[in-house]
N, C-alpha and C positions, 0 to 999 in steps of 0.2 A: 425556422433557425434550428440548426443542428445542436445537440449537447454532446459534451466530451465528459467521460467519465474517467475520474482517476481512481484505478484499483491498487489499493496498498496491501501487500501481503507480510506480515510481520514474520519472519521465520525464527522461531523460538526453539532452540536446541537444548533447552532446561528439563531435566526430568523432575517429576514431583516425586518426593519420597514417599508419599503416602499412597501413590496408585503404582509406581514404579512404571510410569507410562510416559513418554513425551509428550509437551502439551501440543495442542494442535495449532496450526497456524493461525493466525487472527487476521481476517479480512475486513477492511475499511473502503468504503466508497465515499466520493465527493463528485460532486457535478459542476461543470464549467460551461460557459457558453462559447468558448473559442480553445481551439487547440494550443494556442499559444500559452493562455493563462493556465491551462492544464499541465502542459511542459514545465513551465516556471515554479508551480507548485510541486511538480515530482522532484525537479533539480533542488529545491529547497529541501524538502523531506530526505532524499538521499545523503545531502550534505549532513543533516541533523543526526540522520541514523542510517550508517552504511550498510546495515545488516538487513534491511528491509528492500523488498522488491515491489517496484511500482510501475505502472504502465499506463498510458492513457488511450482510451478506446471510445470511439464513436458509439454512441448511443441508438 
């Protein structure tokens, strides 16, 4: 059975005043057992937070 992984990259453009460096993007992963459930989760995530980038990839 194939496993689909939802890769989520949170693009944070905020600067930390203590370091004067932009914060690095946060990456999260979640596994699904079908492309459809992965895509549905991706759609929900982007609706809730339009500033993120998410994609479903076959593991």
